[in-house]
C-alpha positions in Angstrom: 15.7 12.9 11.4 12.9 11.2 10.4 9.7 12.2 12.1 6.8 9.6 12.9 3.7 9.9 10.8 0.0 9.9 12.4 -1.1 6.4 11.9 -4.0 6.0 9.6 -6.8 4.6 11.7 -8.8 2.7 9.1 -11.3 1.2 11.9 -13.6 4.7 10.7 -13.1 4.0 6.9 -15.2 2.1 4.9 -14.2 -1.3 4.4 -14.2 -0.8 0.5 -12.1 2.5 0.9 -9.5 0.8 3.0 -7.2 -1.0 0.9 -6.9 1.5 -2.0 -6.3 4.2 1.0 -3.6 2.2 2.5 -2.0 1.6 -0.9 -2.1 4.8 -2.3 -0.7 6.2 1.0 2.0 3.8 0.3 2.5 4.8 -3.5 3.0 8.0 -2.5 6.1 7.1 -0.2 10.1 7.6 -0.9 12.1 4.7 -0.4 13.0 4.8 3.4 9.6 6.3 4.5 7.1 4.9 6.6 3.6 5.2 7.8 1.6 3.3 10.1 -2.1 1.9 10.4 -4.7 0.9 13.2 -7.2 -1.4 12.9 -9.6 -3.7 14.7 -8.3 -7.1 13.3 -5.3 -8.8 12.6 -4.4 -6.8 9.0 -2.5 -10.2 7.7 -4.8 -10.3 4.5 -3.5 -7.0 3.7 0.0 -8.5 4.2 -0.4 -10.9 1.8 -2.0 -8.4 -0.4 1.1 -6.3 -0.3 3.2 -9.7 -1.1 1.5 -10.1 -4.2 0.9 -6.4 -5.6 4.4 -4.7 -4.0 6.4 -7.8 -3.4 10.0 -6.6 -2.8 9.3 -3.1 -1.9 7.9 -2.9 1.7 9.0 -4.1 5.5 5.9 -5.0 7.8 6.3 -4.1 11.4 3.7 -4.8 14.3 4.1 -2.4 17.1 0.6 -3.7 18.6 -0.9 -7.2 18.5 -4.7 -7.3 19.5 -7.0 -8.7 20.8 -9.2 -5.2 20.2 -6.5 -3.2 18.3 -3.7 -3.9 15.7 -1.0 -1.4 15.0 1.4 -1.9 12.2 4.2 0.2 10.3 4.5 -0.2 6.8 7.8 1.0 5.1 8.8 1.6 1.5 12.3 -0.1 1.1 12.5 0.4 -2.5 10.7 2.2 -5.2 9.1 0.0 -7.7 5.7 -0.5 -10.1 3.0 -1.9 -8.9 2.6 -5.7 -9.6 -1.2 -5.9 -9.7 -4.5 -3.9 -8.3 -5.4 -4.0 -4.8 -8.8 -5.5 -4.2 -9.7 -3.7 -1.1 -11.9 -5.0 2.1 -15.5 -6.3 0.8 -14.4 -7.2 -2.9 -14.1 -10.5 -2.2 -10.5 -10.3 -2.5 -9.2 -9.5 1.0 -10.6 -12.5 3.0 -10.2 -10.1 6.3 -12.8 -10.2 8.9 -13.1 -5.9 8.8 -16.4 -4.5 7.5 
């Protein structure tokens, strides 16, 4: 039986540290494992970054969709090498409204 992990509440993480934290958490997962994030805006730019750097390795499920809080489960569907480096919020690579 799998236990649910506590979500990472990125609302309290400085913007430049958000994506690196999320990707390092994802990279530490075994195939089939998942974690959750909570954010104050729709993390769709993060989804597109996952597509770019971890395409085919994850599943994305919204558990809550705003307007003040978004809660997303990210599952590692298979192991694989990174196809790029995440750039993070506030670095010009994210494009989200956070931070």
